[in-house]
PyMOL Python script that loads the backbone (N, CA, C, O; Angstrom):
from pymol import cmd

cmd.read_pdbstr("""\
ATOM      1  N   MET A   1       0.758  -0.891  -0.014  1.00  0.00           N
ATOM      2  CA  MET A   1       0.129  -0.379   0.209  1.00  0.00           C
ATOM      3  C   MET A   1       1.394   1.246  -0.030  1.00  0.00           C
ATOM      4  O   MET A   1       2.532   1.443   0.397  1.00  0.00           O
ATOM      5  N   GLU A   2       0.433   2.121  -0.919  1.00  0.00           N
ATOM      6  CA  GLU A   2       1.462   3.439  -0.865  1.00  0.00           C
ATOM      7  C   GLU A   2       1.123   4.266   0.436  1.00  0.00           C
ATOM      8  O   GLU A   2       0.165   4.420   1.194  1.00  0.00           O
ATOM      9  N   LYS A   3       2.095   4.604   0.327  1.00  0.00           N
ATOM     10  CA  LYS A   3       2.176   5.804   1.836  1.00  0.00           C
ATOM     11  C   LYS A   3       3.040   6.981   1.707  1.00  0.00           C
ATOM     12  O   LYS A   3       3.846   7.139   0.790  1.00  0.00           O
ATOM     13  N   ILE A   4       2.740   8.156   3.088  1.00  0.00           N
ATOM     14  CA  ILE A   4       2.592   9.195   2.114  1.00  0.00           C
ATOM     15  C   ILE A   4       3.231   9.854   3.308  1.00  0.00           C
ATOM     16  O   ILE A   4       2.934   9.097   4.232  1.00  0.00           O
ATOM     17  N   THR A   5       3.898  10.782   3.771  1.00  0.00           N
ATOM     18  CA  THR A   5       4.717  11.744   4.816  1.00  0.00           C
ATOM     19  C   THR A   5       4.431  13.205   5.001  1.00  0.00           C
ATOM     20  O   THR A   5       4.863  14.104   4.279  1.00  0.00           O
ATOM     21  N   VAL A   6       3.604  13.350   6.114  1.00  0.00           N
ATOM     22  CA  VAL A   6       3.069  14.805   6.335  1.00  0.00           C
ATOM     23  C   VAL A   6       3.680  14.849   7.223  1.00  0.00           C
ATOM     24  O   VAL A   6       4.133  13.945   7.925  1.00  0.00           O
ATOM     25  N   THR A   7       3.808  16.589   7.329  1.00  0.00           N
ATOM     26  CA  THR A   7       4.301  17.062   8.766  1.00  0.00           C
ATOM     27  C   THR A   7       2.965  17.919   8.979  1.00  0.00           C
ATOM     28  O   THR A   7       2.234  18.564   8.227  1.00  0.00           O
ATOM     29  N   VAL A   8       2.984  17.577  10.606  1.00  0.00           N
ATOM     30  CA  VAL A   8       2.041  18.730  11.545  1.00  0.00           C
ATOM     31  C   VAL A   8       2.377  19.176  12.506  1.00  0.00           C
ATOM     32  O   VAL A   8       2.744  18.682  13.572  1.00  0.00           O
ATOM     33  N   LYS A   9       2.230  20.419  12.063  1.00  0.00           N
ATOM     34  CA  LYS A   9       2.344  21.542  12.835  1.00  0.00           C
ATOM     35  C   LYS A   9       1.147  21.946  13.974  1.00  0.00           C
ATOM     36  O   LYS A   9      -0.047  22.188  13.799  1.00  0.00           O
ATOM     37  N   LEU A  10       1.921  21.919  15.141  1.00  0.00           N
ATOM     38  CA  LEU A  10       0.763  21.772  16.611  1.00  0.00           C
ATOM     39  C   LEU A  10       1.310  23.148  17.118  1.00  0.00           C
ATOM     40  O   LEU A  10       2.463  23.557  17.254  1.00  0.00           O
ATOM     41  N   PHE A  11       0.048  23.743  17.360  1.00  0.00           N
ATOM     42  CA  PHE A  11      -0.159  24.971  18.592  1.00  0.00           C
ATOM     43  C   PHE A  11      -1.188  24.786  19.503  1.00  0.00           C
ATOM     44  O   PHE A  11      -1.963  23.886  19.824  1.00  0.00           O
ATOM     45  N   ALA A  12      -1.004  25.646  19.737  1.00  0.00           N
ATOM     46  CA  ALA A  12      -1.754  25.939  21.827  1.00  0.00           C
ATOM     47  C   ALA A  12      -2.152  24.511  21.888  1.00  0.00           C
ATOM     48  O   ALA A  12      -1.419  23.651  21.400  1.00  0.00           O
ATOM     49  N   ILE A  13      -3.076  24.269  22.359  1.00  0.00           N
ATOM     50  CA  ILE A  13      -3.389  23.252  23.203  1.00  0.00           C
ATOM     51  C   ILE A  13      -2.572  21.853  22.651  1.00  0.00           C
ATOM     52  O   ILE A  13      -1.957  21.073  23.378  1.00  0.00           O
ATOM     53  N   TYR A  14      -2.721  21.756  21.276  1.00  0.00           N
ATOM     54  CA  TYR A  14      -2.076  20.473  20.720  1.00  0.00           C
ATOM     55  C   TYR A  14      -0.407  20.854  20.808  1.00  0.00           C
ATOM     56  O   TYR A  14       0.334  19.871  20.816  1.00  0.00           O
ATOM     57  N   GLN A  15       0.082  21.866  20.858  1.00  0.00           N
ATOM     58  CA  GLN A  15       1.745  21.762  21.219  1.00  0.00           C
ATOM     59  C   GLN A  15       1.704  21.594  22.876  1.00  0.00           C
ATOM     60  O   GLN A  15       2.522  20.803  23.347  1.00  0.00           O
ATOM     61  N   GLU A  16       1.042  22.102  23.550  1.00  0.00           N
ATOM     62  CA  GLU A  16       0.486  21.897  25.065  1.00  0.00           C
ATOM     63  C   GLU A  16       0.790  20.609  25.347  1.00  0.00           C
ATOM     64  O   GLU A  16       1.903  20.486  25.858  1.00  0.00           O
ATOM     65  N   VAL A  17       0.125  19.517  25.173  1.00  0.00           N
ATOM     66  CA  VAL A  17      -0.259  18.281  25.251  1.00  0.00           C
ATOM     67  C   VAL A  17       0.717  17.536  24.205  1.00  0.00           C
ATOM     68  O   VAL A  17       1.652  17.123  24.892  1.00  0.00           O
ATOM     69  N   TYR A  18       0.855  17.304  23.345  1.00  0.00           N
ATOM     70  CA  TYR A  18       2.303  16.699  22.777  1.00  0.00           C
ATOM     71  C   TYR A  18       3.317  17.031  23.408  1.00  0.00           C
ATOM     72  O   TYR A  18       4.010  16.145  23.907  1.00  0.00           O
ATOM     73  N   GLN A  19       3.697  18.507  23.560  1.00  0.00           N
ATOM     74  CA  GLN A  19       5.095  19.059  24.550  1.00  0.00           C
ATOM     75  C   GLN A  19       5.907  19.335  23.416  1.00  0.00           C
ATOM     76  O   GLN A  19       7.050  19.619  23.774  1.00  0.00           O
ATOM     77  N   THR A  20       5.695  19.369  21.750  1.00  0.00           N
ATOM     78  CA  THR A  20       5.930  19.768  20.846  1.00  0.00           C
ATOM     79  C   THR A  20       5.837  20.107  19.564  1.00  0.00           C
ATOM     80  O   THR A  20       5.201  19.173  19.075  1.00  0.00           O
ATOM     81  N   SER A  21       6.159  21.125  18.430  1.00  0.00           N
ATOM     82  CA  SER A  21       5.736  22.060  17.573  1.00  0.00           C
ATOM     83  C   SER A  21       5.495  21.515  16.306  1.00  0.00           C
ATOM     84  O   SER A  21       4.833  22.039  15.411  1.00  0.00           O
ATOM     85  N   GLN A  22       6.253  20.082  16.271  1.00  0.00           N
ATOM     86  CA  GLN A  22       5.537  19.316  14.988  1.00  0.00           C
ATOM     87  C   GLN A  22       5.514  18.052  14.881  1.00  0.00           C
ATOM     88  O   GLN A  22       6.415  17.584  15.577  1.00  0.00           O
ATOM     89  N   LEU A  23       4.957  17.299  14.380  1.00  0.00           N
ATOM     90  CA  LEU A  23       5.523  15.907  13.995  1.00  0.00           C
ATOM     91  C   LEU A  23       5.370  15.552  13.108  1.00  0.00           C
ATOM     92  O   LEU A  23       4.750  16.279  12.332  1.00  0.00           O
ATOM     93  N   ASN A  24       5.915  13.950  12.536  1.00  0.00           N
ATOM     94  CA  ASN A  24       6.061  14.057  11.110  1.00  0.00           C
ATOM     95  C   ASN A  24       5.723  12.813  11.132  1.00  0.00           C
ATOM     96  O   ASN A  24       6.420  11.943  11.654  1.00  0.00           O
ATOM     97  N   LEU A  25       4.758  12.632  10.639  1.00  0.00           N
ATOM     98  CA  LEU A  25       4.009  11.468  10.409  1.00  0.00           C
ATOM     99  C   LEU A  25       3.385  10.744   9.120  1.00  0.00           C
ATOM    100  O   LEU A  25       3.005  11.460   8.194  1.00  0.00           O
ATOM    101  N   GLU A  26       3.257   9.244   9.020  1.00  0.00           N
ATOM    102  CA  GLU A  26       2.968   8.687   7.794  1.00  0.00           C
ATOM    103  C   GLU A  26       1.840   7.564   7.869  1.00  0.00           C
ATOM    104  O   GLU A  26       1.749   6.630   8.666  1.00  0.00           O
ATOM    105  N   PHE A  27       0.836   7.998   6.593  1.00  0.00           N
ATOM    106  CA  PHE A  27      -0.404   7.821   6.548  1.00  0.00           C
ATOM    107  C   PHE A  27      -0.529   6.837   5.351  1.00  0.00           C
ATOM    108  O   PHE A  27       0.409   6.695   4.567  1.00  0.00           O
ATOM    109  N   PRO A  28      -1.712   6.151   5.218  1.00  0.00           N
ATOM    110  CA  PRO A  28      -1.880   5.492   3.655  1.00  0.00           C
ATOM    111  C   PRO A  28      -2.308   6.521   2.792  1.00  0.00           C
ATOM    112  O   PRO A  28      -3.020   7.389   3.296  1.00  0.00           O
ATOM    113  N   ALA A  29      -2.065   6.593   1.773  1.00  0.00           N
ATOM    114  CA  ALA A  29      -2.247   7.255   0.547  1.00  0.00           C
ATOM    115  C   ALA A  29      -3.769   7.539   0.907  1.00  0.00           C
ATOM    116  O   ALA A  29      -4.420   6.935   1.759  1.00  0.00           O
ATOM    117  N   TYR A  30      -4.261   8.696   0.001  1.00  0.00           N
ATOM    118  CA  TYR A  30      -5.602   9.163   0.122  1.00  0.00           C
ATOM    119  C   TYR A  30      -6.155   9.205   1.705  1.00  0.00           C
ATOM    120  O   TYR A  30      -7.251   8.709   1.966  1.00  0.00           O
ATOM    121  N   THR A  31      -5.100  10.001   3.037  1.00  0.00           N
ATOM    122  CA  THR A  31      -5.693   9.965   3.593  1.00  0.00           C
ATOM    123  C   THR A  31      -6.411  11.392   3.930  1.00  0.00           C
ATOM    124  O   THR A  31      -6.279  12.247   3.054  1.00  0.00           O
ATOM    125  N   SER A  32      -7.028  11.692   4.895  1.00  0.00           N
ATOM    126  CA  SER A  32      -8.009  13.153   4.834  1.00  0.00           C
ATOM    127  C   SER A  32      -7.219  13.702   5.553  1.00  0.00           C
ATOM    128  O   SER A  32      -6.249  13.131   6.051  1.00  0.00           O
ATOM    129  N   VAL A  33      -7.591  15.218   5.763  1.00  0.00           N
ATOM    130  CA  VAL A  33      -6.902  15.496   7.316  1.00  0.00           C
ATOM    131  C   VAL A  33      -7.715  15.496   8.451  1.00  0.00           C
ATOM    132  O   VAL A  33      -7.303  15.755   9.582  1.00  0.00           O
ATOM    133  N   THR A  34      -9.186  15.128   8.081  1.00  0.00           N
ATOM    134  CA  THR A  34      -9.980  14.717   9.408  1.00  0.00           C
ATOM    135  C   THR A  34      -9.171  13.108  10.259  1.00  0.00           C
ATOM    136  O   THR A  34      -9.013  12.766  11.431  1.00  0.00           O
ATOM    137  N   GLU A  35      -8.853  12.520   8.979  1.00  0.00           N
ATOM    138  CA  GLU A  35      -8.273  11.134   9.541  1.00  0.00           C
ATOM    139  C   GLU A  35      -6.814  11.577  10.748  1.00  0.00           C
ATOM    140  O   GLU A  35      -6.484  11.150  11.854  1.00  0.00           O
ATOM    141  N   VAL A  36      -6.174  12.791   9.666  1.00  0.00           N
ATOM    142  CA  VAL A  36      -5.203  12.798  10.620  1.00  0.00           C
ATOM    143  C   VAL A  36      -5.680  13.637  12.292  1.00  0.00           C
ATOM    144  O   VAL A  36      -5.424  13.230  13.425  1.00  0.00           O
ATOM    145  N   LEU A  37      -6.192  14.493  12.005  1.00  0.00           N
ATOM    146  CA  LEU A  37      -6.778  15.112  13.323  1.00  0.00           C
ATOM    147  C   LEU A  37      -7.250  14.029  14.084  1.00  0.00           C
ATOM    148  O   LEU A  37      -7.138  14.153  15.304  1.00  0.00           O
ATOM    149  N   ASN A  38      -7.880  12.734  13.538  1.00  0.00           N
ATOM    150  CA  ASN A  38      -8.133  11.827  14.514  1.00  0.00           C
ATOM    151  C   ASN A  38      -7.064  10.841  15.423  1.00  0.00           C
ATOM    152  O   ASN A  38      -7.212  10.427  16.572  1.00  0.00           O
ATOM    153  N   TYR A  39      -6.071  10.652  14.584  1.00  0.00           N
ATOM    154  CA  TYR A  39      -5.097  10.448  14.596  1.00  0.00           C
ATOM    155  C   TYR A  39      -4.499  11.115  15.652  1.00  0.00           C
ATOM    156  O   TYR A  39      -4.057  10.243  16.400  1.00  0.00           O
ATOM    157  N   ILE A  40      -4.250  12.251  16.110  1.00  0.00           N
ATOM    158  CA  ILE A  40      -3.769  13.193  16.963  1.00  0.00           C
ATOM    159  C   ILE A  40      -4.606  13.031  18.470  1.00  0.00           C
ATOM    160  O   ILE A  40      -4.156  12.744  19.579  1.00  0.00           O
ATOM    161  N   ILE A  41      -6.123  13.364  17.994  1.00  0.00           N
ATOM    162  CA  ILE A  41      -7.029  13.440  19.154  1.00  0.00           C
ATOM    163  C   ILE A  41      -6.900  11.919  20.408  1.00  0.00           C
ATOM    164  O   ILE A  41      -6.919  11.994  21.637  1.00  0.00           O
ATOM    165  N   VAL A  42      -6.744  10.365  19.348  1.00  0.00           N
ATOM    166  CA  VAL A  42      -7.409   9.548  19.990  1.00  0.00           C
ATOM    167  C   VAL A  42      -6.023   8.766  21.231  1.00  0.00           C
ATOM    168  O   VAL A  42      -6.385   7.886  22.012  1.00  0.00           O
ATOM    169  N   PRO A  43      -4.835   9.150  21.220  1.00  0.00           N
ATOM    170  CA  PRO A  43      -4.216   8.856  22.296  1.00  0.00           C
ATOM    171  C   PRO A  43      -4.247   9.986  23.740  1.00  0.00           C
ATOM    172  O   PRO A  43      -3.761   9.894  24.867  1.00  0.00           O
ATOM    173  N   TYR A  44      -4.880  10.801  23.207  1.00  0.00           N
ATOM    174  CA  TYR A  44      -5.057  12.166  24.173  1.00  0.00           C
ATOM    175  C   TYR A  44      -6.830  12.400  24.357  1.00  0.00           C
ATOM    176  O   TYR A  44      -7.260  13.278  23.610  1.00  0.00           O
ATOM    177  N   PRO A  45      -7.431  12.012  24.869  1.00  0.00           N
ATOM    178  CA  PRO A  45      -8.801  11.774  25.244  1.00  0.00           C
ATOM    179  C   PRO A  45      -8.866  13.637  25.606  1.00  0.00           C
ATOM    180  O   PRO A  45      -9.832  14.106  25.005  1.00  0.00           O
ATOM    181  N   GLN A  46      -8.494  14.162  25.993  1.00  0.00           N
ATOM    182  CA  GLN A  46      -8.447  15.518  26.612  1.00  0.00           C
ATOM    183  C   GLN A  46      -8.748  16.635  25.643  1.00  0.00           C
ATOM    184  O   GLN A  46      -9.278  17.735  25.798  1.00  0.00           O
ATOM    185  N   LEU A  47      -8.116  15.848  24.325  1.00  0.00           N
ATOM    186  CA  LEU A  47      -8.232  17.201  23.307  1.00  0.00           C
ATOM    187  C   LEU A  47      -9.740  16.757  22.765  1.00  0.00           C
ATOM    188  O   LEU A  47     -10.226  17.636  22.053  1.00  0.00           O
ATOM    189  N   GLU A  48     -10.366  15.898  22.894  1.00  0.00           N
ATOM    190  CA  GLU A  48     -11.661  15.491  21.938  1.00  0.00           C
ATOM    191  C   GLU A  48     -12.836  16.666  21.904  1.00  0.00           C
ATOM    192  O   GLU A  48     -13.770  16.910  21.141  1.00  0.00           O
ATOM    193  N   ARG A  49     -12.246  17.348  23.275  1.00  0.00           N
ATOM    194  CA  ARG A  49     -13.588  18.871  23.083  1.00  0.00           C
ATOM    195  C   ARG A  49     -12.451  20.176  22.386  1.00  0.00           C
ATOM    196  O   ARG A  49     -12.509  21.345  22.768  1.00  0.00           O
ATOM    197  N   TRP A  50     -11.583  19.740  21.452  1.00  0.00           N
ATOM    198  CA  TRP A  50     -11.146  20.822  20.548  1.00  0.00           C
ATOM    199  C   TRP A  50     -11.565  19.866  19.221  1.00  0.00           C
ATOM    200  O   TRP A  50     -11.454  20.660  18.286  1.00  0.00           O
ATOM    201  N   ARG A  51     -11.866  18.946  18.820  1.00  0.00           N
ATOM    202  CA  ARG A  51     -12.209  18.370  17.424  1.00  0.00           C
ATOM    203  C   ARG A  51     -13.047  19.369  16.610  1.00  0.00           C
ATOM    204  O   ARG A  51     -12.516  19.690  15.547  1.00  0.00           O
ATOM    205  N   ASN A  52     -14.213  19.921  16.868  1.00  0.00           N
ATOM    206  CA  ASN A  52     -15.289  20.510  16.140  1.00  0.00           C
ATOM    207  C   ASN A  52     -14.947  22.036  16.191  1.00  0.00           C
ATOM    208  O   ASN A  52     -15.731  22.925  15.860  1.00  0.00           O
ATOM    209  N   VAL A  53     -13.651  22.225  16.657  1.00  0.00           N
ATOM    210  CA  VAL A  53     -13.791  23.958  16.691  1.00  0.00           C
ATOM    211  C   VAL A  53     -12.040  24.079  16.132  1.00  0.00           C
ATOM    212  O   VAL A  53     -11.497  25.183  16.166  1.00  0.00           O
ATOM    213  N   THR A  54     -11.530  23.259  15.802  1.00  0.00           N
ATOM    214  CA  THR A  54     -10.424  22.962  15.314  1.00  0.00           C
ATOM    215  C   THR A  54     -10.623  23.640  13.531  1.00  0.00           C
ATOM    216  O   THR A  54     -11.316  23.197  12.614  1.00  0.00           O
ATOM    217  N   ARG A  55      -9.917  24.569  13.564  1.00  0.00           N
ATOM    218  CA  ARG A  55      -9.372  24.958  11.742  1.00  0.00           C
ATOM    219  C   ARG A  55      -8.271  24.127  11.087  1.00  0.00           C
ATOM    220  O   ARG A  55      -7.365  23.778  11.844  1.00  0.00           O
ATOM    221  N   PHE A  56      -8.194  23.745   9.796  1.00  0.00           N
ATOM    222  CA  PHE A  56      -7.241  23.382   9.323  1.00  0.00           C
ATOM    223  C   PHE A  56      -6.497  24.289   7.988  1.00  0.00           C
ATOM    224  O   PHE A  56      -7.000  25.127   7.240  1.00  0.00           O
ATOM    225  N   GLY A  57      -5.323  23.824   8.040  1.00  0.00           N
ATOM    226  CA  GLY A  57      -4.646  24.387   6.721  1.00  0.00           C
ATOM    227  C   GLY A  57      -3.565  23.377   6.143  1.00  0.00           C
ATOM    228  O   GLY A  57      -2.975  22.715   6.996  1.00  0.00           O
ATOM    229  N   VAL A  58      -3.301  23.215   5.121  1.00  0.00           N
ATOM    230  CA  VAL A  58      -2.480  22.330   3.982  1.00  0.00           C
ATOM    231  C   VAL A  58      -1.952  23.673   3.456  1.00  0.00           C
ATOM    232  O   VAL A  58      -2.588  24.550   2.870  1.00  0.00           O
ATOM    233  N   ASN A  59      -0.774  23.647   3.758  1.00  0.00           N
ATOM    234  CA  ASN A  59       0.587  24.363   2.671  1.00  0.00           C
ATOM    235  C   ASN A  59      -0.403  25.728   2.883  1.00  0.00           C
ATOM    236  O   ASN A  59      -1.334  26.012   2.130  1.00  0.00           O
ATOM    237  N   LEU A  60      -0.143  26.225   3.642  1.00  0.00           N
ATOM    238  CA  LEU A  60      -0.461  27.645   3.791  1.00  0.00           C
ATOM    239  C   LEU A  60      -1.857  28.048   3.511  1.00  0.00           C
ATOM    240  O   LEU A  60      -2.041  29.261   3.406  1.00  0.00           O
ATOM    241  N   GLN A  61      -2.983  27.180   3.354  1.00  0.00           N
ATOM    242  CA  GLN A  61      -4.368  27.214   2.676  1.00  0.00           C
ATOM    243  C   GLN A  61      -5.305  27.053   3.641  1.00  0.00           C
ATOM    244  O   GLN A  61      -5.049  25.941   4.101  1.00  0.00           O
ATOM    245  N   PHE A  62      -6.111  27.435   4.146  1.00  0.00           N
ATOM    246  CA  PHE A  62      -7.239  26.961   5.004  1.00  0.00           C
ATOM    247  C   PHE A  62      -7.667  25.968   4.160  1.00  0.00           C
ATOM    248  O   PHE A  62      -7.498  26.206   2.964  1.00  0.00           O
ATOM    249  N   VAL A  63      -8.289  24.681   4.516  1.00  0.00           N
ATOM    250  CA  VAL A  63      -9.103  23.624   4.003  1.00  0.00           C
ATOM    251  C   VAL A  63     -10.171  23.185   5.052  1.00  0.00           C
ATOM    252  O   VAL A  63     -10.256  23.509   6.236  1.00  0.00           O
ATOM    253  N   SER A  64     -11.089  22.230   4.186  1.00  0.00           N
ATOM    254  CA  SER A  64     -12.183  21.669   4.641  1.00  0.00           C
ATOM    255  C   SER A  64     -11.200  20.226   5.769  1.00  0.00           C
ATOM    256  O   SER A  64      -9.999  20.336   6.018  1.00  0.00           O
ATOM    257  N   GLY A  65     -12.176  18.867   6.333  1.00  0.00           N
ATOM    258  CA  GLY A  65     -11.558  17.937   6.829  1.00  0.00           C
ATOM    259  C   GLY A  65     -11.418  17.067   5.751  1.00  0.00           C
ATOM    260  O   GLY A  65     -10.766  16.037   5.922  1.00  0.00           O
ATOM    261  N   GLU A  66     -11.929  17.312   4.649  1.00  0.00           N
ATOM    262  CA  GLU A  66     -12.171  16.445   3.365  1.00  0.00           C
ATOM    263  C   GLU A  66     -11.276  16.617   2.481  1.00  0.00           C
ATOM    264  O   GLU A  66     -11.407  16.207   1.328  1.00  0.00           O
ATOM    265  N   LYS A  67     -10.222  17.265   2.923  1.00  0.00           N
ATOM    266  CA  LYS A  67      -9.061  17.834   2.113  1.00  0.00           C
ATOM    267  C   LYS A  67      -8.464  16.166   2.129  1.00  0.00           C
ATOM    268  O   LYS A  67      -8.588  15.611   3.221  1.00  0.00           O
ATOM    269  N   ILE A  68      -7.843  15.352   1.027  1.00  0.00           N
ATOM    270  CA  ILE A  68      -6.837  14.494   1.201  1.00  0.00           C
ATOM    271  C   ILE A  68      -5.527  14.549   0.797  1.00  0.00           C
ATOM    272  O   ILE A  68      -5.432  14.273  -0.399  1.00  0.00           O
ATOM    273  N   LEU A  69      -4.917  14.694   1.106  1.00  0.00           N
ATOM    274  CA  LEU A  69      -3.790  14.963   1.345  1.00  0.00           C
ATOM    275  C   LEU A  69      -2.291  13.865   0.281  1.00  0.00           C
ATOM    276  O   LEU A  69      -2.320  12.833  -0.390  1.00  0.00           O
ATOM    277  N   GLU A  70      -1.248  14.810   0.663  1.00  0.00           N
ATOM    278  CA  GLU A  70      -0.645  14.517  -0.516  1.00  0.00           C
ATOM    279  C   GLU A  70       0.949  14.316   0.083  1.00  0.00           C
ATOM    280  O   GLU A  70       1.256  15.328   0.713  1.00  0.00           O
ATOM    281  N   ASN A  71       1.812  13.521   0.071  1.00  0.00           N
ATOM    282  CA  ASN A  71       3.030  13.217   0.362  1.00  0.00           C
ATOM    283  C   ASN A  71       4.035  14.769   0.401  1.00  0.00           C
ATOM    284  O   ASN A  71       4.143  15.550  -0.545  1.00  0.00           O
ATOM    285  N   GLY A  72       4.613  14.895   1.608  1.00  0.00           N
ATOM    286  CA  GLY A  72       5.052  16.270   1.757  1.00  0.00           C
ATOM    287  C   GLY A  72       4.438  17.511   2.512  1.00  0.00           C
ATOM    288  O   GLY A  72       4.912  18.495   3.079  1.00  0.00           O
ATOM    289  N   ASP A  73       3.274  17.064   2.287  1.00  0.00           N
ATOM    290  CA  ASP A  73       2.039  18.150   2.772  1.00  0.00           C
ATOM    291  C   ASP A  73       2.560  18.173   4.272  1.00  0.00           C
ATOM    292  O   ASP A  73       3.121  17.291   4.924  1.00  0.00           O
ATOM    293  N   GLU A  74       2.090  19.824   4.700  1.00  0.00           N
ATOM    294  CA  GLU A  74       2.456  20.642   5.690  1.00  0.00           C
ATOM    295  C   GLU A  74       1.206  20.861   6.682  1.00  0.00           C
ATOM    296  O   GLU A  74       0.696  21.980   6.635  1.00  0.00           O
ATOM    297  N   ILE A  75       0.912  20.364   7.154  1.00  0.00           N
ATOM    298  CA  ILE A  75      -0.889  20.657   8.197  1.00  0.00           C
ATOM    299  C   ILE A  75      -1.252  21.063   9.382  1.00  0.00           C
ATOM    300  O   ILE A  75      -1.223  20.544  10.498  1.00  0.00           O
ATOM    301  N   VAL A  76      -1.626  22.150   8.941  1.00  0.00           N
ATOM    302  CA  VAL A  76      -1.898  23.049  10.967  1.00  0.00           C
ATOM    303  C   VAL A  76      -2.826  23.071  11.078  1.00  0.00           C
ATOM    304  O   VAL A  76      -3.672  23.630  10.379  1.00  0.00           O
ATOM    305  N   LEU A  77      -3.023  22.033  12.650  1.00  0.00           N
ATOM    306  CA  LEU A  77      -4.018  22.434  13.186  1.00  0.00           C
ATOM    307  C   LEU A  77      -4.361  23.825  14.287  1.00  0.00           C
ATOM    308  O   LEU A  77      -3.827  23.985  15.385  1.00  0.00           O
ATOM    309  N   ILE A  78      -5.026  24.416  13.876  1.00  0.00           N
ATOM    310  CA  ILE A  78      -5.968  25.510  14.616  1.00  0.00           C
ATOM    311  C   ILE A  78      -6.519  25.586  15.338  1.00  0.00           C
ATOM    312  O   ILE A  78      -7.593  25.928  14.843  1.00  0.00           O
ATOM    313  N   PRO A  79      -6.671  25.495  16.641  1.00  0.00           N
ATOM    314  CA  PRO A  79      -7.725  25.455  17.724  1.00  0.00           C
ATOM    315  C   PRO A  79      -7.784  27.127  17.994  1.00  0.00           C
ATOM    316  O   PRO A  79      -7.112  28.105  17.665  1.00  0.00           O
ATOM    317  N   PRO A  80      -9.087  26.837  18.855  1.00  0.00           N
ATOM    318  CA  PRO A  80      -9.181  28.499  18.746  1.00  0.00           C
ATOM    319  C   PRO A  80      -8.122  28.847  19.929  1.00  0.00           C
ATOM    320  O   PRO A  80      -7.349  28.074  20.495  1.00  0.00           O
ATOM    321  N   VAL A  81      -8.337  30.403  20.161  1.00  0.00           N
ATOM    322  CA  VAL A  81      -7.040  31.249  20.849  1.00  0.00           C
ATOM    323  C   VAL A  81      -7.698  32.167  21.588  1.00  0.00           C
ATOM    324  O   VAL A  81      -8.444  33.074  21.220  1.00  0.00           O
ATOM    325  N   SER A  82      -7.292  31.792  22.835  1.00  0.00           N
ATOM    326  CA  SER A  82      -8.318  32.537  23.642  1.00  0.00           C
ATOM    327  C   SER A  82      -7.088  33.607  24.512  1.00  0.00           C
ATOM    328  O   SER A  82      -5.932  33.330  24.831  1.00  0.00           O
ATOM    329  N   GLY A  83      -7.848  34.844  24.712  1.00  0.00           N
ATOM    330  CA  GLY A  83      -7.019  35.554  25.136  1.00  0.00           C
ATOM    331  C   GLY A  83      -7.622  37.165  24.655  1.00  0.00           C
ATOM    332  O   GLY A  83      -8.457  37.187  23.750  1.00  0.00           O
ATOM    333  N   GLY A  84      -7.214  38.364  25.228  1.00  0.00           N
ATOM    334  CA  GLY A  84      -7.634  39.689  24.836  1.00  0.00           C
ATOM    335  C   GLY A  84      -6.626  41.181  24.691  1.00  0.00           C
ATOM    336  O   GLY A  84      -7.141  42.242  24.340  1.00  0.00           O
TER     337      GLY A  84
END
""", "prot")
cmd.dss("prot")
cmd.show_as("cartoon", "prot")
cmd.util.cbc("prot")
cmd.orient("prot")
């Protein structure tokens, strides 16, 4: 089965939980952004509350969760930012 390697940039709560700003991950070809988000959330159930409010960027463009990824893509997970 064909695989792709992607870079996931983590911000805010995702970065706090993972204790890193970036993950390099391998997935099957035709993986969607939502599938990557699922992969990120499953090991850390406390992230579940952020699932429906996280926006996605791929290669510096906002995209929907249905976006199919390609080898070498850079994904950004953007949760809401609090503050004033």
